[in-house]
N, C-alpha and C positions, 0 to 999 in steps of 0.2 A: 528855387525854393517856392513851395506852394503857399498861397495866401490863406491864412486861417481866419475863418469868420469869427468876428468878435461879438460877444453879447453886448447889448446896449447898456451903457454905463448906468443909467438911472432906473430903468424899468425893473430889472430883477430885484433890486434892493427895496423897491417901493412895497410897503406893507410888511416889512420884516423888522422885528425889534432889534435894537442896537446890539444886544448880546449875541444875536445870530448872524449879524452882518459879516463877522470875520469868517464864518463858515461859507457864506456866499462868496466872499472875496477869494477864499481858497478854491472853491469850485471854478470861479472865473480864471484863476491862474492855471488850474489844471487844463482848462480849455485851451489856453494860450500855449501850453506845453504839448497839446495834442493827446492828452490822456482821456478826454471825453469829447464827444461832439457837442455842438451847440444845443442840439435837440435833447441830448441826455442831460446836459447841465440845466436847461430850462425845466426839465421834468423834476430833477432833484430840488431845484430852488422852489418850484411850485409845491413840492411836498413839505419843505420847510415852512413855507408861508401857510399852508393849510394846517400843519401841526400847531404852529404858533397861534393862529387865529382861532382854532377849534378849542384849544386848551388854555385860553387866557385866564380862566378862573383858577388856575393852579391845579386842576384835576388832570393828571396824566393818564394816558391809556394803560390798560393792562399789559403786562409783559407777554411776549409770544407764547410762553408756556402756561399762561392763564393765572399766574400769581400776581399779586399787587406790587411786588418789589422788583 
């Protein structure tokens, strides 16, 4: 059986609000199952971190089709 690289336990969760930590935990479990590589998981987690820190004032980005909802 091949050894699966693990994400570091504390680093990916640092800077992520509690409501989003379950998403990060799900991503980490997916890495353990081999669904994502560590690099892909870190990219997703960084995107979550950026979204949360960018929109802390409660202003969400526009939807992909340009509408506000």
